[in-house]
RONUDREN-839887 format. One record per residue: x, y, z of N, C-alpha, C, O in turn. Coordinates in steps of 0.001 Angstrom, whole numbers, padded with zeros to 6 digits, always signed. Layout:
% RONUDREN-839887
XYZXYZXYZXYZ...
//
This chain:
% RONUDREN-839887
-000279+003702-059891-001271+004464-058754-000218+004949-057883+000592+004100-057512-000088+005955-057543+001053+006576-056630+000483+006547-055086-000701+006627-054761+001712+006402-054143+001416+005836-052829+000596+006998-052224+000579+008045-052870-000131+006931-050983-000978+008206-050404+000372+008772-049326+001327+008136-048880+000033+010019-049171+001054+010937-048461+001020+010171-046804+000005+009506-046595+001537+010202-046227+001465+009638-044944+000520+009900-043987-000182+009145-043313+000684+011940-044071-000694+011973-043479-002232+011667-043502-003130+011609-042662-002095+011466-045099-003591+010731-045437-004047+009574-044673-005178+009390-044222-002676+008560-044556-002685+007454-043765-003280+007442-042415-003835+006463-041914-003153+008395-041958-003539+008478-040350-004759+008723-040077-005081+008824-038893-005845+008897-041239-007130+008914-041202-007825+007797-041869-009042+007895-042029-007312+006936-042203-007723+005581-042558-007656+004544-041557-006649+004140-040975-009029+004107-041408-008796+002673-040414-007653+001505-040508-007217+001025-041554-007287+001176-039245-006597-000042-039822-006951-001180-038422-007507-000945-037348-006529-002104-038823-006996-003221-037504-006107-003336-036696-004923-003343-037031-006627-003479-035139-005293-003573-033979-004669-004706-034548-005221-005593-035199-003371-004599-034225-002363-005504-034700-002361-006549-033661-002863-006195-032595-001912-007756-033725-001601-008784-032586-000085-008625-032448+000612-008429-033442+000394-008704-031285+001839-008537-030166+002390-009615-030323+001957-010583-030948+003445-009503-029724+004442-010652-029376+003486-011684-028303+003309-012887-028493+003039-011034-027367+002023-011387-026267+000928-011446-026050+000609-011945-024970+000196-011116-026683-001002-011161-027410-001372-011317-028861-000655-010976-029801-002882-012013-028972-003075-012570-030283-004654-011600-030601-005546-011871-029797-004942-010751-031467-006330-010316-031755-006949-011361-032353-006732-011475-033559-007645-012136-031852-008600-013526-032123-009942-013217-032700-010893-013990-032582-010001-012101-033311-011411-011824-034138-010710-011292-035599-009545-011005-035872-011678-011294-036227-011577-011097-037760-011173-009551-038032-012042-008734-037729-009859-009007-038611-009537-007632-038840-010667-006545-038535-010749-005792-037565-011584-006686-039729-012738-005710-039846-013769-005495-038233-014527-004567-037950-013454-006606-037501-013891-006186-036064-012965-005631-035162-013097-005504-033945-012073-005332-035833-010854-004148-034598-010326-003246-035592-009099-003146-035609-011043-002510-036494-010689-001282-037047-010851-000011-036840-011861+000608-037175-009890+000461-036284-009749+001544-035740-008668+002851-036390-007996+002637-037399-008638+003778-035884-008051+005117-036502-006272+004557-035972-006075+003717-035094-005282+005201-036680-004100+004300-036495-003508+004727-034948-002776+003937-034353-003811+005775-034471-003469+006304-033059-004211+005534-031928-003778+005495-030777-005259+004979-032296-005730+004035-031448-005319+002643-031716-005372+001921-030720-004964+002140-032698-004328+001091-032652-003016+001048-032202-002483+000001-031833-002293+002475-032215-000778+002435-031649-000922+001838-030066-000412+000855-029530-002001+003054-029481-002332+002752-028214-002652+001323-027640-002006+000703-026796-003476+001052-028111-004044-000508-027847-003042-001581-028090-003277-002630-027491-002032-001553-028796-000806-002341-029152-000058-002151-028053+000137-003199-027438+000454-001146-027562+001255-000430-026407+000720-001495-025258+001312-002433-024725-000537-001025-025092-000977-001425-023522-001242-003011-023417-001108-003714-022415-001650-003391-024697-002119-004888-024740-000896-005586-024505-000927-006555-023746+000421-005159-025165+001398-005914-025095+002168-005750-023516+002846-006662-023042+001963-004606-022900+002006-004506-021492+001169-005448-020672+001738-006193-019874+000025-005469-020790-000923-006020-020009-000528-007683-020254-000516-008423-019271-000254-008142-021417-000043-009594-021558+001044-010121-021059+001086-011228-020522+002012-009341-021210+003492-009662-020533+003425-009660-018973+003950-010576-018340+002827-008709-018400+002474-008676-016888+001763-009907-016597+001993-010532-015562+000861-010312-017508+000222-011517-017088+000784-012904-017395+000188-013968-017225+002187-012715-017935+002603-013882-017754+002703-014944-019442+003177-016063-019639+002048-013987-020356+001897-014481-021703+003177-014333-022536+003988-013568-022014+003468-014746-023421+004640-014599-024362+004374-015284-025566+003393-015965-025866+005749-014908-026445+005481-015301-028196+004882-016841-028034+003922-017185-028723+005508-017764-027072+004999-019014-027205+003161-019499-026999+002450-020251-027665+002905-018715-025842+001519-018842-025162+000915-017331-025555+000569-016874-024465+000691-016574-026338+000042-015514-026350-001363-015269-025865-002147-016178-026136-001861-014216-025193-003348-014499-024661-004040-013801-025959-003532-012930-026664-005331-014399-026103-006481-014210-027429-006975-013012-026801-007139-012945-025583-007211-012087-027574-008494-010753-027211-009302-010867-028527-009078-011430-029598-010250-010180-028084-011574-010233-029125-012356-009298-029283-013245-009194-028437-012318-008458-030223-012693-007193-030628-014347-007359-031262-014618-008396-031868-015273-006421-031105-016262-006531-031929-016509-005217-032503-016193-004382-031655-016881-004730-033436-017183-003507-034238-018579-002956-033020-019415-003708-032519-018462-001573-032822-019411-000761-032265-020062-000075-033343-019681+000261-034464-021337+000068-032607-022239+000775-033609-022614+002266-033469-023278+002857-034321-022064+002936-032135-022659+004357-031988-021428+005345-031862-020260+004964-031935-021685+006203-031733-020500+007476-031185-019302+007526-032056-019231+007749-033264-018269+007241-031087-017221+007040-031689-016699+005903-032586-015650+005936-033229-017485+005007-032539-017089+003958-033275-017426+004024-034879-016877+003296-035707-018368+004962-035168-018485+005363-036866-017201+005829-037470-016816+005389-038553-016402+006893-036641-015128+007166-037001-013932+006724-036511-012914+007416-036506-014019+005375-036014-013363+004281-035933-012368+005024-034682-011163+004786-034765-012676+005597-033941-012127+006268-032848-012108+005571-031532-011360+005870-030601-013021+004586-031533-013296+003784-030312-012999+002374-030625-013045+002206-031844-012678+001178-029902-012619-000137-029657-013532-000778-028745-013776-000174-027701-014095-001925-028955-014552-002687-027884-014121-004130-027815-014275-004953-028717-013537-004351-026587-013001-005654-026472-014114-006462-025361-014511-006174-024232-014397-007660-026345-015387-008378-025674-015064-009834-024919-015830-010594-024326-013527-009928-025192-013129-011654-024503-011699-011331-024349-011182-010523-025121-010883-012015-023224-009723-012151-023374-009373-013528-022802-010226-014168-022186-008219-013963-022981-008039-015494-022731-008923-016342-022553-008922-017167-021639-010165-016164-023817-010835-017301-024343-012337-017101-023136-013136-018002-022877-012355-016364-022842-013519-015920-021713-013924-014335-021985-013241-013328-022171-015435-014592-021919-015958-012924-022429-015951-012269-021222-015877-012888-020161-016020-011079-021288-015909-010025-020085-017005-010282-018830-016758-010311-017624-018088-010431-019405-019122-010561-018399-019103-011743-017772-019827-011845-016781-018405-012734-018125-018125-013986-017403-016841-013657-016422-016932-014249-015347-015827-012951-016546-014736-012435-016171-015281-011549-014760-014731-011783-013684-016465-010458-014853-017064-009686-014105-017935-011061-013228-017785-011278-012026-018350-011433-013651-019286-012751-012835-018341-013252-011805-018549-013089-010602-017216-013913-012322-015992-014392-011636-015791-013457-010383-015921-013752-009194-015469-012358-010904-014851-011240-010016-016260-010981-008583-015963-010985-007388-017417-010823-008999-018292-010409-008307-018672-011860-006950-019121-011851-005803-018294-012701-007697-018326-013771-006647-017220-013995-005725-017377-014503-004615-015914-013549-006273-014997-013335-005134-015131-012855-004217-014768-013201-003093-015818-011750-004641-015886-010249-003912-016892-010696-002954-016786-010100-001882-017853-011571-002997-018999-011869-002099-018198-012994-001019-018486-012833+000166-017389-013920-001286-016631-014566-000730-015593-013899+000051-015148-014505+001025-015093-012610-000266-014033-011973+000508-012701-012576-000135-011703-012418+000568-012503-013267-001398-011295-013482-001844-010696-012801-003122-010427-013407-004159-010533-011544-002921-010002-011005-004084-008514-010710-004425-007947-010186-005384-008056-011336-003085-006855-011063-003258-006125-012240-004478-005143-012056-005199-006946-013357-004378-006456-014125-005737-006949-014034-006917-006438-014409-007972-008446-013285-006655-009160-013058-007848-008096-011846-008787-007887-011956-009995-007774-011216-008291-006935-010136-008728-005303-010693-009582-004630-010030-010370-005119-011682-009226-004007-012371-009864-004778-013068-011196-004551-012621-012320-005637-014115-011000-006252-014839-012068-007398-013951-012723-007829-014433-013771-007745-013237-012484-009171-012436-013530-008473-011638-014371-008037-010515-014117-008329-012573-015918-007803-011637-017093-008466-010481-017467-007931-009680-018233-009820-010267-016907-010938-009590-017356-010518-008059-017182-010303-007090-017910-010519-008444-015501-010159-007304-014455-008690-006447-014573-008479-005246-014402-007669-007667-014971-006414-007321-014952-006406-006445-016428-005874-005349-016251-006907-006674-017969-006937-006032-018619-007263-004602-018287-006562-003615-018504-008539-004666-017680-009217-003041-017337-008307-002169-016625-008092-000976-016844-007690-003087-015548-006921-002090-015030-005531-001595-015734-004939-000527-015578-005273-002475-016382-004022-002254-017221-004154-001140-018592-003172-000523-019006-005648-000998-019248-006128-000182-019763-006260+001198-019169-006045+002160-019906-006585+001385-017939-006632+002220-017057-004991+002845-016561-004656+004026-016644-004315+001960-016157-003176+002693-015939-002421+003100-016908-002034+004250-016703-001990+002586-018016-001384+002493-018989-001752+003287-020019-000894+003878-020675-002954+003389-020265-003579+003806-021964-003647+005581-021256-003664+006028-020109-003674+006283-022823-004251+007550-022612-005270+007666-023679-005135+007766-024898-006503+007622-022798-007973+008055-023520-008272+009186-023727-007551+010061-023247-009306+009510-024425-009680+010719-025117-010774+011284-024179-011822+010648-024070-010606+012392-023521-011523+012824-022670-012481+014406-023343-012217+015588-023122-013278+013985-023940-014112+015310-024687-014479+016072-023837-014916+015624-022777-014404+017384-024066-014820+018258-023174-016249+018180-022633-017181+018092-023433-016486+018208-021204-017997+017889-020738-017972+016510-020655-018974+015976-020179-017087+015842-020997-017386+014470-020971-016516+013477-019793-015599+014020-019176-016790+012263-019565-015879+011460-018805-014617+010787-019424-014866+010517-020599-013499+010458-019113-012752+009690-019769-013174+008841-020368-014008+008187-019742-012904+008388-021748-013402+007369-022602-013151+005545-022405-013094+004688-023288-013057+005423-021165-012684+003787-020666-014128+003649-020144-014547+004392-019256-014788+002806-020638-015319+002240-019928-015618+000610-019774-015281-000103-020720-016179+000060-018724-016533-001776-018781-016926-002027-017444-017118-001048-016722-017103-003338-016920-017849-003950-016002-017449-003310-014800-018288-003080-013929-016079-002953-014640-015628-002539-013684-015605-001005-013270-015190-000577-012193-016104-000287-014271-016135+001564-013992-016743+001836-012841-016101+002666-012198-017588+001527-012387-018372+002137-011472-017113+001968-009901-016559+002901-009319-017014+000710-009643-015837+000618-008673-014471+001106-008656-013856+001511-007670-013965+001005-010146-012516+001211-010122-012365+002240-011014-011303+002175-011634-013161+003287-011321-012901+004458-012603-012506+003915-013932-012415+002727-014242-012322+004784-014545-011533+006039-013794-012742+007130-013873-012333+008266-013632-013809+007066-014088-014957+007880-013948-016124+007143-013268-017026+006644-013941-016090+007070-011720-016897+006289-010904-018414+006663-011337-019229+005752-011198-018793+007652-011745-020089+008203-011572-020662+008177-012845-021247+009118-013383-020424+006788-013418-021277+006248-014274-022758+006162-014589-023081+005121-014016-023440+006469-014951-025106+006262-015391-025285+004768-015296-024477+003983-015794-026343+004406-014657-026724+003071-014682-026785+002551-016170-026320+001448-016458-027341+003332-017059-027625+002965-018181-026319+002931-018907-026197+001810-019402-025366+003636-019158-023799+003646-019308-023331+002287-018670-022756+001462-019381-023500+002112-017720-022773+000824-016959-023357-000392-017547-022608-001347-017753-024714-000476-017865-025266-001578-018058-024891-001865-019849-024869-002965-020401-024668-000736-020383-024263-000830-021821-023008-001366-022007-022715-001925-023064-022024-001225-020839-020813-002054-020897-020431-003181-020212-019242-003498-020185-021411-003938-019563-021484-004961-018659-020700-006018-019435-020030-006797-018757-020692-006174-020971-020032-007234-021451-018712-007077-022163-018001-008005-022550-018448-005654-022299-017220-005253-022920-016728-004091-022481-017400-003381-021732-015440-003727-022905-014487-003015-022516-014493-001670-023710-013854-001918-024733-014927-000777-023662-014895+000165-024323-013900+001148-024329-014091+001942-023408-012730+001458-025128-011821+002586-025088-011795+003309-026354-011971+002780-027452-011559+004580-026142-011530+005611-027439-010378+006816-027257-010101+007306-026162-009864+007138-028311-008752+007977-028480-008845+008844-029410-007914+009620-029626
//
């Protein structure tokens, strides 16, 4: 069997690879995305993990789960459900508690969920289909952006994970 042309490989889903400072801790089939999204996630996750103090000796685990609607059918989106062994819903709960206490300075340092969301926002290049918001949603979207006018329905749908599409 002859190898496929490189251009054809750009349209075949691949699993998000583990990096030096982060490890994909979910089955490969749960993180299948188009190659362009895999490259983007690898770049941003590596920067996030390094900035958060992780490295080859102790990479931070990141858990993906397959999506069921929209961009997911075409593998143009990824959903991240946990980082550092803690679910995004729990990271958001901890954030909200710290906000109520007025202790966000310390929480910004230790909350890996929030830090991951901010890294994806700051360093990622996500799709923005005509007439639609930037395709980065998660528990912090309404307060942190990039699209603060998220509907209650969309915010509720992303209360326990981060969705990024390319």
